[in-house]
KEKE-3310 file (N, C-alpha, C; in steps of 0.2 Angstrom, whole numbers, plus 5000, padded with zeros to 4 digits):
npx = (5401:5403:5394:5390:5387:5391:5400:5418:5432:5449:5462:5479:5489:5506:5509:5505:5513:5521:5527:5520:5507:5500:5486:5477:5480:5477:5463:5459:5462:5455:5441:5425:5418:5412:5425:5429:5440:5457:5466:5480:5491:5504:5503:5493:5482:5486:5482:5477:5481:5493:5503:5500:5494:5479:5461:5453:5447:5454:5455:5468:5468:5469:5465:5453:5442:5441:5438:5425:5417:5419:5410:5411:5407:5412:5428:5442:5456:5471:5484:5496:5506:5521:5520:5506:5501:5492:5497:5501:5498:5487:5476:5469:5462:5455:5446:5440:5434:5424:5416:5411:5401:5406:5407:5419:5433:5445:5461:5471:5480:5479:5463:5449:5435:5433:5440:5436:5421:5411:5410:5403:5389:5377:5364:5366:5380:5395:5409:5422:5433:5444:5453:5448:5445:5432:5426:5430:5440:5441:5454:5465:5462:5468:5458:5455:5464:5456:5447:5440:5444:5453:5465:5473:5488:5495:5512:5527:5543:5545:5538:5524:5525:5516:5506:5493:5487:5491:5483:5471:5470:5471:5459:5450:5451:5449:5435:5430:5431:5422:5424:5420:5424:5431:5437:5448:5451:5464:5470:5471:5467:5462:5451:5443:5440:5433:5423:5423:5432:5447:5457:5472:5484:5478:5474:5476:5492:5489:5477:5477:5479:5467:5459:5461:5458:5444:5440:5443:5435:5423:5422:5414:5418:5425:5439:5449:5456:5469:5473:5489:5502:5515:5531:5541:5554:5556:5560:5551:5538:5525:5516:5515:5515:5504:5495:5499:5496:5483:5476:5480:5487:5485:5491:5504:5508:5522:5527:5537:5549:5557:5574:5577:5588:5589:5580:5566:5565:5572:5586:5597:5595:5597:5589:5586:5592:5580:5575:5579:5571:5559:5558:5559:5546:5538:5542:5539:5524:5521:5527:5536:5527:5515:5505:5495:5504:5510:5513:5523:5516:5518:5526:5524:5529:5535:5538:5540:5550:5558:5561:5551:5556:5568:5561:5553:5564:5570:5558:5559:5571:5570:5560:5566:5577:5569:5561:5547:5533:5534:5527:5521:5508:5501:5507:5508:5500:5489:5486:5495:5500:5489:5484:5493:5492:5478:5481:5489)
npy = (5525:5535:5542:5539:5550:5562:5576:5578:5586:5585:5585:5590:5597:5602:5591:5587:5583:5571:5555:5554:5559:5549:5544:5554:5554:5541:5542:5551:5543:5532:5534:5536:5547:5565:5576:5591:5599:5600:5603:5613:5625:5628:5625:5632:5636:5628:5613:5596:5587:5591:5584:5571:5557:5560:5562:5570:5587:5596:5608:5616:5623:5636:5634:5629:5638:5640:5628:5625:5635:5629:5619:5608:5594:5583:5581:5574:5567:5568:5564:5554:5552:5548:5534:5537:5547:5561:5577:5592:5603:5601:5601:5613:5614:5602:5604:5616:5611:5602:5610:5618:5610:5599:5582:5570:5560:5550:5541:5539:5532:5538:5543:5553:5553:5550:5560:5573:5572:5578:5590:5588:5594:5592:5580:5572:5573:5565:5556:5546:5535:5527:5517:5509:5493:5483:5471:5456:5445:5427:5415:5411:5397:5392:5390:5396:5390:5380:5384:5386:5396:5409:5417:5431:5440:5455:5459:5467:5475:5486:5498:5508:5506:5504:5493:5493:5501:5494:5483:5488:5492:5479:5473:5482:5479:5465:5465:5473:5466:5455:5446:5437:5446:5450:5461:5463:5475:5482:5493:5510:5518:5509:5504:5515:5518:5507:5505:5497:5484:5478:5486:5481:5484:5488:5478:5467:5456:5442:5442:5446:5437:5430:5439:5443:5430:5429:5439:5436:5424:5429:5432:5427:5426:5421:5427:5434:5448:5453:5466:5472:5474:5483:5474:5460:5462:5474:5480:5486:5480:5470:5464:5456:5442:5438:5442:5431:5419:5421:5422:5412:5412:5409:5415:5428:5446:5455:5470:5484:5498:5507:5507:5508:5505:5503:5503:5516:5520:5512:5518:5511:5497:5487:5483:5466:5455:5453:5440:5431:5437:5436:5422:5419:5425:5416:5404:5406:5407:5393:5385:5374:5365:5364:5373:5380:5381:5397:5407:5420:5430:5442:5457:5473:5489:5504:5517:5531:5540:5539:5543:5540:5532:5527:5520:5510:5503:5498:5490:5480:5474:5470:5460:5451:5447:5441:5433:5434:5444:5461:5477:5495:5499:5511:5521:5515:5502:5490:5478:5467:5461:5457:5448:5439:5433:5428:5418:5409)
npz = (5521:5512:5499:5483:5475:5482:5483:5483:5491:5492:5504:5502:5507:5502:5496:5483:5475:5478:5486:5498:5494:5490:5494:5490:5476:5473:5476:5466:5454:5455:5462:5460:5463:5461:5461:5467:5470:5474:5489:5491:5496:5490:5477:5471:5459:5449:5440:5443:5433:5429:5438:5437:5427:5421:5416:5422:5426:5439:5449:5459:5474:5487:5500:5513:5513:5499:5494:5500:5493:5480:5481:5489:5499:5506:5515:5511:5519:5511:5512:5517:5530:5537:5549:5552:5559:5564:5559:5568:5562:5554:5562:5564:5551:5551:5561:5557:5545:5549:5558:5547:5542:5533:5530:5534:5528:5535:5534:5542:5557:5568:5576:5572:5575:5589:5595:5589:5586:5593:5585:5574:5564:5559:5556:5544:5542:5544:5550:5544:5550:5542:5547:5556:5563:5558:5564:5574:5569:5567:5571:5558:5546:5534:5526:5514:5505:5499:5490:5475:5466:5457:5466:5468:5473:5477:5479:5485:5482:5490:5501:5494:5480:5470:5473:5477:5467:5454:5457:5457:5444:5438:5442:5437:5422:5421:5426:5416:5406:5406:5416:5432:5447:5461:5474:5487:5498:5508:5513:5517:5505:5496:5504:5505:5491:5486:5496:5507:5516:5524:5536:5537:5545:5556:5563:5576:5579:5579:5574:5561:5550:5550:5548:5535:5529:5531:5524:5512:5509:5509:5496:5481:5469:5452:5450:5463:5468:5479:5487:5490:5504:5511:5512:5511:5511:5520:5536:5544:5541:5543:5535:5523:5525:5533:5524:5514:5520:5524:5512:5504:5491:5473:5463:5461:5459:5455:5462:5459:5460:5447:5445:5458:5469:5483:5497:5501:5513:5527:5520:5520:5517:5504:5489:5484:5471:5458:5452:5463:5473:5468:5468:5483:5487:5481:5487:5501:5499:5497:5505:5505:5498:5505:5505:5492:5475:5472:5459:5452:5441:5433:5432:5439:5436:5443:5433:5433:5435:5424:5406:5393:5383:5390:5400:5393:5388:5401:5406:5396:5399:5411:5410:5401:5409:5420:5414:5414:5411:5410:5414:5415:5422:5423:5415:5403:5400:5408:5401:5394:5405:5412:5402:5402:5415:5415:5404:5411)
capx = (5397:5403:5389:5393:5385:5393:5406:5424:5438:5456:5467:5486:5494:5512:5510:5502:5519:5526:5524:5515:5501:5497:5480:5474:5482:5473:5456:5458:5463:5449:5435:5420:5414:5415:5430:5429:5447:5463:5469:5488:5492:5510:5502:5487:5481:5487:5476:5480:5485:5501:5506:5498:5489:5471:5458:5449:5450:5454:5459:5471:5465:5473:5463:5447:5436:5440:5435:5418:5415:5418:5404:5413:5403:5416:5435:5447:5464:5473:5491:5498:5512:5524:5517:5499:5499:5489:5501:5498:5495:5481:5471:5463:5459:5450:5440:5436:5429:5418:5412:5408:5397:5408:5410:5426:5436:5452:5463:5477:5480:5476:5457:5446:5429:5433:5442:5431:5415:5407:5410:5397:5384:5370:5363:5368:5386:5398:5417:5424:5440:5445:5457:5444:5442:5423:5425:5436:5441:5444:5460:5465:5464:5470:5453:5455:5466:5451:5443:5441:5445:5460:5468:5479:5490:5500:5517:5532:5550:5546:5532:5523:5527:5511:5503:5485:5486:5491:5478:5464:5470:5469:5452:5446:5453:5445:5428:5427:5432:5417:5426:5418:5430:5431:5444:5450:5454:5468:5473:5466:5465:5457:5444:5440:5438:5428:5418:5424:5438:5450:5462:5476:5489:5475:5472:5482:5495:5486:5470:5478:5479:5460:5455:5462:5455:5437:5438:5444:5431:5417:5421:5412:5419:5430:5444:5449:5462:5469:5478:5496:5504:5522:5536:5545:5561:5555:5560:5546:5532:5524:5509:5515:5514:5496:5491:5499:5492:5476:5472:5482:5486:5486:5495:5507:5511:5527:5527:5544:5550:5561:5580:5578:5592:5588:5572:5565:5567:5578:5590:5604:5594:5597:5584:5590:5590:5573:5573:5579:5566:5553:5559:5557:5540:5535:5544:5535:5518:5519:5530:5538:5521:5510:5500:5495:5509:5508:5519:5523:5514:5519:5529:5522:5535:5533:5543:5538:5557:5561:5559:5546:5561:5571:5555:5552:5570:5569:5554:5561:5576:5566:5557:5572:5580:5565:5556:5541:5531:5534:5523:5519:5501:5498:5510:5507:5494:5490:5484:5499:5501:5482:5482:5497:5489:5473:5482:5493)
capy = (5531:5540:5541:5540:5557:5567:5580:5577:5589:5582:5590:5587:5603:5602:5584:5585:5579:5567:5550:5554:5560:5543:5543:5558:5552:5535:5544:5555:5540:5527:5535:5538:5554:5571:5580:5598:5603:5598:5609:5613:5632:5629:5624:5636:5640:5623:5608:5590:5584:5594:5581:5565:5557:5560:5566:5575:5593:5596:5613:5615:5629:5637:5634:5626:5641:5639:5621:5626:5639:5625:5614:5602:5591:5579:5582:5567:5569:5564:5563:5547:5553:5541:5533:5537:5552:5568:5583:5597:5609:5599:5602:5619:5613:5597:5608:5621:5607:5599:5616:5620:5605:5595:5576:5569:5553:5549:5535:5538:5528:5543:5544:5559:5553:5550:5567:5579:5569:5583:5595:5588:5599:5590:5572:5569:5574:5560:5555:5540:5533:5521:5511:5505:5487:5483:5465:5453:5439:5420:5412:5408:5390:5390:5387:5399:5385:5375:5387:5385:5402:5412:5422:5435:5444:5460:5459:5472:5476:5491:5501:5513:5505:5502:5487:5495:5504:5488:5478:5491:5491:5473:5472:5485:5475:5458:5467:5476:5461:5450:5441:5438:5447:5453:5465:5464:5481:5480:5498:5516:5520:5504:5504:5522:5518:5501:5507:5491:5481:5477:5489:5476:5486:5490:5472:5464:5452:5436:5442:5448:5431:5428:5445:5442:5424:5431:5444:5432:5419:5431:5433:5420:5428:5417:5429:5438:5453:5455:5472:5470:5480:5482:5471:5455:5466:5479:5479:5489:5478:5463:5463:5452:5435:5437:5441:5425:5414:5422:5422:5406:5415:5404:5419:5434:5450:5458:5477:5487:5504:5507:5510:5508:5499:5503:5505:5522:5522:5515:5518:5507:5490:5486:5478:5461:5452:5452:5433:5429:5439:5432:5414:5420:5426:5410:5398:5407:5406:5387:5382:5367:5361:5364:5377:5380:5384:5403:5409:5427:5430:5447:5462:5480:5493:5512:5520:5538:5544:5537:5545:5535:5527:5523:5516:5504:5498:5496:5485:5475:5471:5466:5454:5446:5444:5436:5428:5437:5450:5467:5482:5500:5499:5518:5524:5512:5498:5482:5472:5461:5457:5453:5442:5433:5430:5424:5412:5404)
capz = (5522:5507:5494:5475:5472:5486:5481:5487:5491:5494:5508:5500:5508:5502:5494:5477:5470:5483:5488:5503:5493:5487:5496:5486:5470:5471:5475:5460:5449:5454:5464:5454:5465:5459:5465:5466:5470:5478:5493:5492:5494:5487:5470:5470:5452:5444:5440:5445:5428:5428:5442:5437:5421:5423:5411:5427:5427:5445:5451:5465:5478:5492:5507:5514:5511:5492:5493:5501:5488:5475:5482:5493:5503:5510:5515:5512:5520:5505:5513:5521:5533:5541:5555:5551:5564:5562:5561:5573:5557:5551:5567:5563:5546:5553:5565:5552:5540:5553:5559:5541:5540:5530:5531:5533:5528:5538:5533:5546:5561:5573:5574:5572:5578:5597:5597:5586:5585:5595:5581:5570:5564:5557:5557:5539:5542:5547:5551:5543:5551:5539:5550:5562:5562:5560:5567:5578:5565:5570:5569:5552:5547:5528:5521:5507:5500:5497:5485:5468:5462:5457:5472:5465:5479:5475:5483:5482:5484:5495:5502:5490:5474:5465:5474:5476:5460:5450:5460:5454:5437:5436:5444:5431:5417:5422:5426:5410:5401:5407:5421:5438:5449:5467:5476:5494:5500:5514:5515:5517:5499:5493:5507:5503:5485:5486:5501:5511:5516:5531:5537:5539:5549:5562:5567:5581:5574:5579:5571:5554:5545:5550:5544:5527:5527:5531:5518:5504:5509:5508:5489:5478:5461:5449:5452:5469:5469:5485:5488:5494:5509:5514:5508:5514:5512:5524:5543:5548:5538:5544:5531:5517:5528:5534:5516:5510:5523:5525:5505:5500:5484:5468:5458:5464:5455:5459:5460:5459:5457:5442:5446:5465:5472:5490:5501:5502:5520:5529:5514:5520:5514:5497:5485:5480:5463:5457:5452:5469:5477:5466:5471:5489:5489:5478:5491:5507:5499:5497:5512:5503:5495:5511:5503:5485:5474:5469:5454:5450:5433:5430:5437:5438:5438:5442:5429:5432:5435:5417:5401:5390:5379:5395:5403:5388:5388:5408:5406:5391:5401:5418:5407:5398:5415:5424:5410:5416:5408:5414:5412:5420:5421:5424:5411:5398:5400:5411:5397:5393:5412:5413:5397:5404:5421:5412:5401:5415)
cpx = (5397:5399:5391:5392:5388:5400:5412:5429:5444:5461:5474:5490:5501:5514:5507:5507:5524:5523:5519:5508:5497:5489:5475:5475:5477:5465:5455:5458:5457:5443:5431:5416:5416:5419:5430:5436:5451:5465:5476:5489:5499:5509:5496:5487:5483:5482:5481:5483:5491:5505:5505:5494:5482:5468:5453:5452:5448:5458:5462:5470:5469:5472:5456:5441:5435:5437:5427:5415:5414:5413:5406:5409:5407:5423:5438:5453:5467:5481:5492:5505:5514:5522:5509:5497:5496:5494:5497:5495:5489:5475:5466:5460:5453:5444:5436:5432:5424:5414:5407:5402:5400:5409:5417:5429:5443:5456:5470:5475:5476:5468:5454:5440:5428:5436:5438:5424:5410:5406:5405:5392:5377:5369:5366:5376:5389:5406:5418:5431:5440:5448:5455:5443:5435:5423:5431:5436:5443:5449:5460:5467:5467:5464:5453:5459:5461:5446:5444:5443:5452:5461:5473:5481:5496:5506:5523:5539:5550:5538:5531:5526:5522:5506:5495:5483:5486:5485:5471:5464:5469:5462:5448:5446:5449:5436:5426:5428:5428:5419:5422:5424:5428:5437:5443:5453:5458:5471:5468:5463:5460:5450:5439:5436:5432:5423:5418:5430:5441:5456:5468:5480:5486:5473:5478:5486:5491:5479:5471:5476:5471:5456:5455:5458:5447:5435:5438:5438:5424:5416:5420:5415:5425:5437:5444:5457:5463:5476:5484:5497:5511:5527:5540:5552:5561:5555:5555:5539:5532:5518:5509:5514:5507:5493:5492:5496:5486:5472:5475:5482:5488:5491:5498:5508:5516:5527:5534:5544:5556:5568:5581:5581:5592:5581:5572:5567:5566:5582:5596:5602:5593:5591:5589:5588:5584:5571:5574:5574:5559:5552:5557:5551:5536:5535:5540:5528:5517:5522:5531:5531:5515:5504:5501:5501:5507:5515:5518:5521:5514:5523:5527:5527:5532:5539:5544:5545:5560:5558:5555:5551:5565:5566:5554:5558:5570:5565:5555:5567:5574:5564:5561:5575:5576:5562:5548:5539:5532:5531:5523:5512:5497:5501:5509:5500:5495:5489:5489:5500:5494:5481:5487:5495:5483:5474:5486:5489)
cpy = (5536:5537:5543:5548:5563:5570:5580:5583:5586:5587:5587:5593:5601:5595:5582:5581:5575:5560:5549:5557:5555:5542:5548:5556:5545:5536:5547:5550:5534:5529:5539:5545:5559:5574:5587:5602:5599:5605:5609:5620:5633:5628:5628:5638:5634:5618:5602:5586:5586:5589:5573:5563:5555:5564:5571:5582:5595:5602:5612:5622:5630:5635:5630:5630:5640:5633:5622:5630:5634:5620:5608:5600:5586:5581:5576:5570:5564:5563:5557:5548:5548:5541:5534:5543:5558:5573:5588:5602:5607:5600:5608:5618:5607:5600:5613:5617:5605:5605:5619:5616:5599:5588:5575:5562:5553:5542:5534:5534:5532:5544:5550:5558:5553:5558:5574:5577:5575:5589:5594:5592:5598:5582:5569:5570:5568:5561:5547:5538:5527:5515:5509:5499:5485:5476:5462:5446:5433:5419:5409:5400:5388:5388:5390:5394:5380:5378:5386:5390:5404:5418:5425:5440:5448:5459:5464:5472:5482:5493:5506:5513:5503:5495:5489:5498:5498:5483:5481:5491:5484:5471:5476:5481:5469:5461:5469:5471:5454:5446:5443:5439:5451:5457:5465:5470:5480:5486:5504:5518:5515:5503:5510:5521:5512:5502:5501:5488:5480:5481:5485:5479:5488:5484:5470:5458:5445:5436:5443:5442:5429:5435:5444:5436:5426:5434:5440:5427:5422:5432:5426:5421:5422:5419:5434:5441:5454:5460:5470:5476:5478:5478:5465:5458:5471:5477:5481:5486:5471:5461:5457:5444:5433:5437:5434:5420:5415:5420:5415:5407:5409:5409:5426:5438:5454:5465:5480:5494:5505:5511:5510:5502:5499:5505:5513:5525:5516:5512:5513:5500:5491:5481:5472:5460:5451:5444:5430:5431:5436:5425:5414:5421:5419:5404:5399:5406:5398:5383:5374:5363:5360:5367:5377:5383:5391:5405:5416:5427:5436:5452:5469:5484:5500:5515:5528:5543:5543:5542:5539:5530:5523:5518:5509:5499:5495:5489:5478:5471:5467:5460:5450:5444:5439:5431:5429:5443:5456:5474:5488:5501:5505:5521:5521:5507:5491:5477:5466:5458:5453:5447:5437:5429:5425:5418:5407:5399)
cpz = (5516:5501:5487:5473:5476:5482:5485:5485:5494:5497:5506:5502:5507:5498:5487:5472:5474:5484:5493:5501:5489:5488:5491:5478:5468:5471:5468:5454:5449:5458:5460:5457:5462:5463:5462:5465:5475:5483:5494:5490:5490:5479:5468:5462:5447:5444:5441:5439:5426:5434:5442:5430:5423:5418:5415:5426:5434:5447:5457:5469:5484:5499:5507:5513:5504:5490:5494:5496:5482:5475:5486:5499:5509:5508:5515:5513:5515:5506:5519:5524:5536:5548:5557:5557:5561:5564:5564:5568:5554:5556:5566:5556:5547:5556:5561:5547:5544:5555:5554:5539:5535:5533:5530:5533:5530:5537:5538:5553:5568:5570:5576:5576:5585:5598:5595:5584:5587:5591:5576:5571:5562:5557:5550:5537:5547:5547:5549:5544:5549:5542:5555:5560:5563:5563:5570:5574:5569:5568:5563:5551:5540:5524:5514:5502:5497:5491:5479:5463:5461:5461:5469:5470:5476:5480:5480:5485:5489:5495:5496:5483:5469:5467:5474:5469:5455:5452:5456:5447:5434:5436:5439:5424:5416:5423:5419:5404:5402:5412:5428:5443:5456:5470:5484:5496:5507:5517:5515:5511:5496:5497:5506:5497:5484:5492:5507:5511:5523:5532:5540:5545:5556:5566:5571:5577:5574:5575:5563:5549:5545:5547:5536:5525:5527:5525:5512:5504:5507:5500:5486:5470:5459:5450:5458:5468:5475:5485:5493:5499:5510:5509:5513:5516:5518:5531:5547:5545:5541:5540:5527:5520:5530:5528:5513:5513:5523:5517:5502:5493:5479:5463:5462:5458:5459:5457:5463:5456:5453:5445:5454:5468:5480:5492:5500:5508:5524:5522:5514:5518:5506:5494:5482:5473:5463:5456:5459:5473:5475:5469:5478:5491:5486:5485:5498:5506:5499:5503:5509:5501:5501:5508:5495:5481:5470:5465:5453:5442:5430:5435:5434:5440:5438:5438:5428:5433:5429:5411:5397:5386:5384:5399:5399:5388:5395:5408:5402:5395:5409:5415:5404:5404:5419:5420:5411:5413:5412:5412:5418:5418:5421:5417:5403:5398:5404:5407:5396:5399:5413:5409:5399:5410:5419:5409:5404:5417)
residu = (MET:LEU:LYS:PRO:GLU:GLN:THR:ILE:ALA:LEU:TYR:MET:GLU:GLY:HIS:VAL:ASP:SER:ASP:TYR:GLY:LYS:MET:GLY:MET:GLY:VAL:ILE:ARG:TYR:CYS:SER:ASN:PRO:ILE:CYS:CYS:VAL:ILE:ASP:SER:SER:GLN:GLN:GLY:ASN:THR:MET:ASP:ALA:PHE:MET:PRO:THR:LYS:ARG:ASN:ILE:PRO:ILE:VAL:ALA:ASN:LEU:GLU:ALA:ALA:LEU:GLU:ALA:GLY:ALA:GLU:VAL:LEU:ILE:LEU:GLY:ILE:ALA:PRO:SER:GLY:GLY:LYS:ILE:PRO:GLU:THR:TRP:ILE:PRO:VAL:ILE:GLU:ALA:ALA:LEU:GLN:ALA:GLY:LEU:SER:LEU:VAL:ASN:GLY:LEU:HIS:ASP:LEU:ILE:ALA:PRO:ARG:TRP:GLY:ALA:LEU:LEU:GLN:HIS:PRO:GLN:GLN:TRP:ILE:TRP:ASP:VAL:ARG:VAL:PRO:SER:PHE:VAL:PRO:PRO:ILE:ALA:THR:GLY:ARG:ALA:ALA:THR:CYS:GLY:ASN:ARG:ARG:VAL:LEU:LEU:VAL:GLY:THR:ASP:MET:ALA:VAL:GLY:LYS:MET:THR:THR:GLY:LEU:GLU:LEU:PHE:SER:TYR:LEU:LYS:ASN:ASN:GLY:HIS:GLN:VAL:GLY:PHE:VAL:ALA:THR:GLY:GLN:ILE:GLY:ILE:THR:ILE:MET:GLY:LYS:GLY:ILE:PRO:LEU:ASP:ALA:PHE:LYS:VAL:ASP:HIS:ALA:CYS:GLY:ALA:VAL:GLU:THR:ALA:VAL:LEU:GLU:GLN:GLN:GLU:ASP:TRP:VAL:ILE:ILE:GLU:GLY:GLN:GLY:SER:LEU:LEU:HIS:PRO:GLY:SER:THR:ALA:THR:LEU:PRO:LEU:MET:ARG:GLY:SER:CYS:PRO:THR:ASP:LEU:ILE:LEU:CYS:HIS:ARG:ALA:GLY:LYS:GLU:ARG:LEU:ARG:SER:PRO:GLU:HIS:ILE:ARG:VAL:PRO:ASP:LEU:LYS:ALA:PHE:ILE:ALA:LEU:ASN:GLU:ASP:LEU:CYS:THR:VAL:VAL:GLY:THR:PHE:PRO:GLN:ALA:LYS:VAL:ARG:GLY:ILE:ALA:VAL:ASN:THR:SER:THR:LEU:THR:GLU:ALA:ALA:ALA:ARG:ASP:TYR:LEU:ALA:ALA:VAL:SER:LYS:LYS:THR:GLY:ILE:VAL:ALA:VAL:ASP:PRO:VAL:ARG:PHE:SER:ILE:ASP:PRO:LEU:ALA:LYS:ALA:LEU:ILE:SER:ALA)
# end
């Protein structure tokens, strides 16, 4: 429902510089729509290039009124709070935005249309609850294993370590270099940017593999990038296994945050040795030879907490230890990882 010419404002109150602002950061980085501003009263007067690498000149404003004055047509909720719940403090903003005639993109589990749809002011206005499944998939059958294309699945050592970002960077590289490539979006940010996809964590467990398989089989390109979710390591995540079974990947990219020895939450769970974790993901993909042998072709590392020199040293150390190319696709470049994948 989001048209390419519509002007966006991002609601990121209190989170332009936190992991919970990843929805907004992803939209700024990859969405082609014009973005007139970000709403965060704590950072009013700054611009987003102070908080992330971007060439876009996006001012940070104090409130919804300023966003309307800047020409906003669509408000995107750019924060992903734990549990996908809409905080009570957002309700006045949501109601005011709809009453002002703005369309609204919501990536949370809590739905806006059933509760606030009556506030729509005109026929061209809409609410897009991204996490509403658009179909009931069949039970998965492993048919993706019979496809002759390359299916690249992003996996991670934790939540929010760059699976979506790395997938989109890889998608852009392949597309810009003349390859036929598709992208299977599986989370709120990817779906919003691509305009379609499967909200994986909104499907029933029995339907999750089938949803992935259906989306992968719809892709006819030589390369298919499958956006990763969660982690095998995380006790609150069940997403990786249906992604593996539904896509029957031929290739894996591991995503990791530099220096993280424990999960972001719960912190008592330690991140294991990367070589052992790579082997675990590869073994679960193939299941002793039943499914295609998927190999980790590269490691994408978020080095944002390190200096540039320390980041380069860290990447070199990871690559030496694992024997696999390691890059920071945002800070440096996806090119070495993409080239290693293509040549494999």
